[in-house]
DRENFINU-800048 format. One record per residue (C-alpha): residue in one letter; x, y, z. Coordinates in steps of 0.2 Angstrom, whole numbers, padded with zeros to 4 digits, always signed. Layout:
N
aXYZ...
END
This chain:
92
x+0000+0000+0000x+0014+0012+0004x+0023+0009-0013x+0006+0012-0022x+0004+0028-0012x+0022+0033-0016x+0019+0029-0035x+0003+0039-0036x+0011+0054-0027x+0026+0053-0038x+0016+0053-0054x+0004+0067-0048x+0018+0079-0043x+0018+0097-0049x+0033+0093-0061x+0023+0080-0071x+0007+0090-0071x+0015+0106-0077x+0026+0097-0089x+0013+0087-0097x+0016+0096-0114x+0033+0089-0115x+0029+0071-0118x+0047+0065-0119x+0051+0071-0102x+0036+0062-0095x+0042+0046-0104x+0059+0047-0097x+0054+0051-0079x+0042+0036-0079x+0057+0025-0080x+0066+0033-0066x+0060+0021-0053x+0065+0006-0063x+0082+0014-0065x+0084+0016-0047x+0078-0001-0043x+0091-0009-0055x+0104+0002-0049x+0101-0003-0031x+0101-0021-0036x+0117-0019-0045x+0125-0011-0029x+0118-0026-0018x+0122-0040-0030x+0135-0035-0043x+0133-0049-0056x+0130-0049-0075x+0111-0051-0074x+0109-0035-0063x+0121-0026-0075x+0111-0032-0090x+0095-0026-0082x+0102-0009-0078x+0109-0008-0096x+0092-0012-0103x+0084+0002-0092x+0097+0015-0097x+0095+0010-0115x+0076+0013-0114x+0080+0030-0105x+0092+0034-0119x+0079+0031-0133x+0063+0037-0126x+0068+0054-0118x+0076+0070-0118x+0096+0070-0118x+0098+0082-0103x+0088+0071-0092x+0098+0056-0097x+0114+0066-0093x+0107+0070-0076x+0102+0052-0073x+0120+0046-0077x+0127+0060-0065x+0116+0054-0051x+0121+0035-0055x+0139+0040-0054x+0136+0049-0037x+0127+0034-0030x+0141+0023-0035x+0154+0034-0027x+0144+0036-0011x+0141+0017-0010x+0160+0014-0011x+0163+0027+0003x+0149+0021+0014x+0145+0003+0011x+0130-0004+0019x+0133-0016+0034x+0125-0033+0034x+0117-0039+0050
END
């Protein structure tokens, strides 16, 4: 229920509503959660399957959206990798 509420609030935010005329931006931002899920999976389990899923999502982002958003996604991915290397999660 919490993920559904988060997804509805993400898709109903002001940026989506105000930018509805820019359809390529909406297409790209719709794949942002998938990009973050597969990036998190790649950081947790670094194997070829996770890398393949992440590459597939990045390819979809590259072909369906606006180039500036893709560059900002890649910057955020690099920052996420660097921060994960400096502060790795501790397993209990």
